[in-house]
C-alpha positions in Angstrom: 12.2 -72.9 16.4 14.0 -70.8 13.8 10.7 -69.2 12.7 9.7 -68.4 16.3 13.1 -66.8 16.9 12.7 -64.5 13.8 9.2 -63.5 15.0 10.7 -62.7 18.4 13.4 -60.6 16.8 10.8 -58.7 14.8 8.6 -57.9 17.8 10.6 -54.8 19.0 10.4 -53.4 15.5 6.6 -53.9 15.3 6.2 -52.3 18.7 8.3 -49.4 17.6 6.2 -48.8 14.5 3.0 -49.1 16.6 4.4 -46.6 19.1 5.3 -44.1 16.4 1.9 -44.4 14.9 0.3 -43.9 18.3 2.5 -40.8 18.8 1.4 -39.4 15.4 -2.2 -39.9 16.3 -1.7 -38.3 19.7 0.1 -35.3 18.2 -2.6 -34.9 15.7 -5.3 -35.0 18.4 -3.3 -32.6 20.5 -3.2 -30.2 17.6 -6.9 -30.4 17.2 -7.4 -29.7 20.9 -5.0 -26.7 20.8 -6.7 -25.1 17.8 -9.6 -22.8 18.6 -11.0 -23.6 15.1 -9.7 -25.9 12.4 -11.3 -26.8 9.0 -9.3 -29.3 6.9 -12.2 -30.0 4.4 -11.6 -33.7 4.7 -15.4 -34.3 4.5 -18.4 -32.6 2.8 -18.8 -28.9 3.5 -22.5 -29.0 2.7 -24.6 -28.2 5.7 -21.6 -26.9 7.6 -20.7 -24.0 5.3 -23.7 -22.1 4.0 -23.6 -20.9 0.4 -25.1 -17.4 -0.1 -28.6 -17.5 -1.4 -28.4 -14.2 -3.1 -28.9 -14.3 -6.9 -25.7 -12.5 -7.8 -23.6 -15.4 -6.4 -23.7 -17.9 -9.1 -20.3 -19.5 -8.6 -20.4 -23.2 -7.6 -18.3 -24.5 -4.7 -16.9 -28.0 -4.8 -14.9 -30.3 -2.5 -12.1 -31.5 -4.7 -8.6 -32.9 -4.5 -5.6 -30.6 -4.8 -3.9 -31.4 -8.1 -1.3 -34.2 -7.5 -2.5 -34.9 -3.9 -5.0 -37.0 -2.1 -5.8 -33.9 0.1 -9.1 -32.2 -0.4 -10.0 -28.5 -0.3 -12.9 -26.1 -1.0 -12.6 -25.1 -4.7 -14.1 -22.5 -7.0 -15.3 -24.6 -9.9 -16.5 -22.1 -12.6 -14.3 -21.2 -15.6 -16.1 -17.9 -16.3 -16.1 -14.8 -14.2 -18.3 -15.4 -11.2 -19.1 -14.2 -7.7 -18.8 -16.7 -4.9 -19.9 -16.5 -1.3 -19.9 -19.0 1.5 -19.8 -18.7 5.3 -19.1 -20.9 8.3 -20.6 -19.9 11.7 -18.3 -20.8 14.6 -19.7 -22.9 17.4 -18.6 -20.2 19.8 -17.5 -16.6 19.0 -13.8 -16.1 19.5 -12.9 -13.1 21.6 -9.9 -11.1 20.5 -9.7 -9.2 23.8 -9.3 -12.1 26.3 -6.3 -13.8 24.7 -2.8 -12.6 24.6 -2.2 -13.8 21.0 -4.5 -14.7 18.1 -3.2 -16.5 15.0 -5.3 -16.6 11.7 -3.9 -19.0 9.1 -5.1 -20.7 6.0 -3.8 -22.3 2.7 -4.6 -21.2 -0.8 -3.6 -22.8 -4.1 -4.1 -20.9 -7.3 -4.2 -24.1 -9.5 -4.9 -22.2 -12.7 -3.2 -19.0 -11.8 -5.0 -15.7 -10.9 -5.4 -13.0 -13.5 -8.0 -11.0 -11.6 -9.7 -11.7 -8.3 -9.3 -12.4 -4.6 -8.6 -15.4 -2.4 -9.0 -13.8 1.0 -11.1 -14.6 4.1 -13.4 -12.3 6.1 -13.6 -12.9 9.8 -17.1 -11.8 10.7 -18.2 -10.1 13.9 -21.5 -11.3 15.6 -24.6 -10.2 13.7 -28.3 -11.1 13.3 -29.0 -12.0 9.7 -31.1 -14.7 8.0 -29.3 -17.8 6.7 -27.8 -17.2 3.2 -27.6 -13.5 3.7 -23.8 -13.3 3.3 -22.7 -10.8 0.6 -20.0 -8.3 -0.4 -20.7 -6.0 2.6 -20.5 -8.3 5.7 -19.8 -6.8 9.1 -16.3 -8.2 9.4 -13.6 -7.6 12.0 -10.6 -8.6 9.8 -10.1 -9.3 6.1 -7.0 -11.2 5.3 -5.5 -12.9 2.2 -4.3 -12.5 -1.3 -5.7 -10.5 -4.2 -4.3 -10.0 -7.7 -5.6 -8.1 -10.8 -3.1 -7.5 -13.6 -5.3 -4.9 -15.4 -5.2 -2.5 -12.4 -1.8 -3.5 -11.1 -3.2 -5.0 -7.9 -0.9 -7.6 -6.2 -1.1 -7.7 -2.4 -1.8 -9.8 0.6 -4.5 -7.8 2.3 -4.7 -7.2 6.0 -7.7 -4.9 6.8 -9.4 -4.4 10.1 -12.7 -2.7 10.9 -12.7 -0.7 14.1 -15.6 1.1 15.7 -14.8 4.7 16.5 -16.0 5.1 20.2 -16.9 8.8 19.5 -18.8 8.6 16.2 -20.0 5.0 16.6 -19.0 4.4 12.9 -16.9 1.5 11.7 -13.8 2.5 9.8 -11.6 0.2 7.5 -7.9 0.4 8.3 -5.7 -1.0 5.5 -2.1 -2.3 6.1 0.4 -0.2 4.2 3.0 -1.9 2.1 1.4 -5.4 2.2 3.4 -8.3 0.8 2.9 -9.4 -2.8 1.2 -12.7 -3.9 3.5 -15.5 -4.9 3.5 -15.8 -8.7 3.0 -19.5 -9.2 0.4 -22.3 -8.9 1.8 -23.9 -5.7 0.1 -24.2 -2.3 0.9 -21.3 0.0 0.0 -20.7 3.6 -0.9 -17.2 4.9 -0.5 -16.3 8.6 -1.5 -13.2 10.6 -0.3 -13.1 14.2 -2.0 -10.5 16.4 0.1 -9.8 19.5 -0.9 -8.2 22.8 1.5 -5.3 22.3 -0.8 -4.1 19.5 1.4 -5.5 16.7 0.5 -7.7 13.8 3.0 -9.9 11.9 2.2 -11.3 8.4 3.8 -14.5 7.3 3.8 -16.1 3.9 4.9 -19.8 3.9 6.1 -19.3 7.5 8.4 -16.4 6.5 7.9 -12.9 8.0 6.9 -10.4 5.3 5.6 -7.5 7.3 5.3 -6.3 10.9 3.1 -3.4 11.9 1.7 -1.6 14.9 -2.0 -1.0 15.0 -1.3 2.3 16.8 1.3 3.6 14.4 0.3 6.5 12.0 2.8 5.0 9.5 1.5 1.4 9.2 -2.2 1.7 8.5 -4.3 3.9 6.2 -6.2 5.7 7.7 -4.5 5.6 11.1 -6.5 4.0 14.0 -6.3 7.1 16.1 -7.7 10.1 14.3 -6.0 13.6 14.1 -6.7 15.8 17.1 -7.7 18.7 15.0 -9.5 19.0 11.6 -10.3 21.9 9.3 -13.4 23.8 10.3 -16.1 22.4 7.9 -18.2 25.5 8.4 -15.4 28.0 7.6 -15.9 30.2 4.5 -13.3 32.1 2.6 -13.9 35.9 2.7 -15.0 37.4 -0.6 -12.2 39.9 -0.6 -9.4 37.4 0.1 -6.5 37.8 -2.3 -5.1 34.4 -3.3 -1.8 36.0 -4.4 0.7 34.3 -2.1 2.8 37.5 -1.9 -0.1 39.4 -0.4 -2.3 37.4 1.9 -1.3 33.9 1.0 -3.4 30.8 0.3 -6.5 30.8 2.4 -6.9 27.9 4.8 -9.8 27.2 7.1 -9.1 27.3 10.8 -8.4 24.1 12.7 -10.9 23.0 15.3 -10.9 20.0 17.7 -11.8 16.8 16.0 -15.1 15.5 17.5 -14.1 11.9 16.5 -10.7 12.0 18.1 -10.0 9.4 20.8 -7.1 7.8 22.5 -6.5 4.1 23.1 -3.7 1.8 24.1 -4.9 -1.0 21.9 -7.5 -1.6 19.2 -10.9 -2.7 20.5 -11.5 -5.7 18.2 -14.9 -7.3 18.2 -15.2 -11.1 18.4 -15.0 -13.4 15.4 -18.4 -15.3 15.1 -18.0 -16.7 11.6 -15.6 -17.0 8.7 -16.7 -16.0 5.2 -15.3 -16.2 1.7 -16.8 -13.6 -0.6 -14.9 -13.0 -3.9 -15.2 -12.2 -7.5 -12.8 -13.9 -9.8 -12.2 -14.9 -13.4 -10.4 -18.2 -12.6 -11.5 -21.6 -11.5 -9.4 -23.9 -9.5 -8.8 -21.6 -6.5 -8.5 -24.0 -3.5 -8.9 -23.1 0.2 -7.7 -25.5 2.8 -6.6 -25.9 6.5 -8.3 -22.8 7.9 -7.1 -22.3 11.4 -7.6 -20.0 14.4 -5.3 -20.5 17.4 -4.0 -18.6 20.3 -0.4 -20.0 20.1 2.1 -19.4 17.3 3.6 -22.8 17.9 0.3 -24.5 17.1 0.1 -22.6 13.8 3.7 -23.6 13.0 2.9 -27.2 13.7 0.0 -27.2 11.3 2.2 -25.6 8.6 4.8 -28.3 9.1 2.3 -31.2 9.0 -0.3 -30.0 6.5 1.2 -27.5 4.1 5.0 -28.2 3.9 4.8 -31.8 2.6 2.5 -30.7 -0.3 4.6 -27.7 -1.1 7.8 -29.7 -1.3 6.2 -32.2 -3.7 4.8 -29.4 -5.9 8.1 -27.5 -5.8 10.1 -30.5 -7.0 7.6 -31.2 -9.7 7.8 -27.6 -10.9 11.6 -27.8 -11.0 11.4 -30.9 -13.1 9.0 -29.3 -15.5 11.1 -26.1 -15.7 14.2 -28.2 -16.4 12.4 -30.2 -19.1 11.0 -27.0 -20.7 14.5 -25.5 -20.7 16.0 -28.6 -22.3 13.2 -28.6 -25.0 13.9 -24.9 -25.8 17.7 -25.7 -26.2 16.9 -28.5 -28.7 14.7 -26.0 -30.7 17.5 -23.4 -30.7 20.1 -25.8 -32.2 17.6 -27.1 -34.7 17.2 -30.8 -34.0 15.8 -32.3 -37.2 13.0 -34.4 -35.6 11.7 -31.3 -33.7 11.7 -29.1 -36.8 9.6 -31.6 -38.8 
């Protein structure tokens, strides 16, 4: 009788645990439904992601655990300087015109640091190309993510978009001015770009806003999306008898003419995202990509940050603090000259 009573008392607790577990599964499945695209790399990438068949891309990709976790990611595995390229075609192209908001998000962990190289993604527009064609000049709509190279003082989180000039028909790269810097550690970090219907983009690093820019501003992108109305006449020729002495005729300048490539627009005309590619050159191994997400809701991206990135980051941060503290203590012992450390 006593045993039956104890079982009866435990039943509500068991039901509560089961309910919580069910809610967790439901929340996870809801996230998956709300995401337009999500890649957690929790199973083999082979056959789903296509490695470039071009000879110059010798770097080997591997599915490996993030150091200190049971969570897997796509990892660059070569210790020497290598080029890497891999691409994932989406089941359906994602239009950037029909949605009010588009969120691009992914995690990167530089497990062995980054002396020189990139860890960015390229969001490719539709194209016709043979399998394995992907290289360093893909037809992308957006390039987003970190790059660092100490020898040339590069340290930035890129946001670059390619836009087709409706007058010239040419694609022009527009680079975000004053991009945020890359975190200087070996922890997991999550990068988020939020494209808004008011022609603004917001860049987050670890969920914290680092930059907000307008696609239409002449101050936020280089070159500006909308070209100048006039340009120097390319056919103008300085007269032979022109005196460059500023006190006489002044410095000669060609006459301004209407810019044939000038156009006006209320918002950028982004092309659809048909695939996601990683194409980089780097000198480090251990660069890990994980939890690549495309969504049309900021809350969905935030939910993924909380559930997939934050727990890992917190563990890594605490471990780093402990190691830093231990290193500081060891240095203190050396300074005072502890005998057994001097031996």
